[in-house]
C-alpha positions in Angstrom: 73.9 57.8 32.5 71.9 55.3 30.6 71.7 51.5 31.6 72.7 49.0 28.9 69.6 47.8 26.8 68.4 44.4 28.5 70.3 45.1 31.9 68.2 43.7 34.3 68.4 43.9 38.2 66.1 41.2 38.8 67.9 37.6 38.2 64.0 36.3 37.5 63.9 38.7 34.5 67.3 37.9 33.3 66.1 34.2 33.5 62.7 34.8 31.6 64.8 36.8 28.7 67.1 34.0 28.2 64.3 31.5 28.2 62.3 33.5 25.6 65.5 34.2 23.4 66.1 30.2 23.7 62.7 29.4 22.3 62.5 31.7 19.7 66.1 30.4 18.7 64.7 26.9 18.7 61.5 27.9 16.5 64.1 29.5 13.9 66.3 26.5 13.9 63.4 24.0 13.4 62.0 26.1 10.8 65.1 26.1 8.8 65.5 22.3 9.4 62.0 21.7 8.2 62.7 23.8 5.2 65.9 21.7 4.4 64.3 18.4 4.9 61.6 19.3 2.3 64.4 20.3 0.0 66.2 17.0 0.6 63.1 14.9 0.0 62.5 16.6 -3.5 66.1 16.1 -4.0 66.0 12.4 -3.4 62.5 11.9 -5.5 64.1 13.7 -8.4 67.4 11.5 -8.2 65.2 8.4 -7.8 63.1 9.1 -10.7 66.1 10.2 -13.0 67.8 6.7 -12.1 64.5 5.2 -13.0 64.4 6.7 -16.1 68.0 5.8 -17.2 67.3 2.1 -16.4 64.6 2.2 -18.2 66.5 3.8 -21.3 69.2 1.2 -20.6 66.8 -1.6 -20.9 65.2 -0.4 -24.0 
């Protein structure tokens, strides 16, 4: 019988696998967050530009 994939008889190996998995997950989540922050900054800039243009048009 073949043992399950990722079955570790050594608890230290299991801990190392878990640590690597958590590090990869953290990298992925921070990558997503950074992308969302860039998009949010672009949206905020667009909104403030449009608001400024609307104020300038209303004053003219």
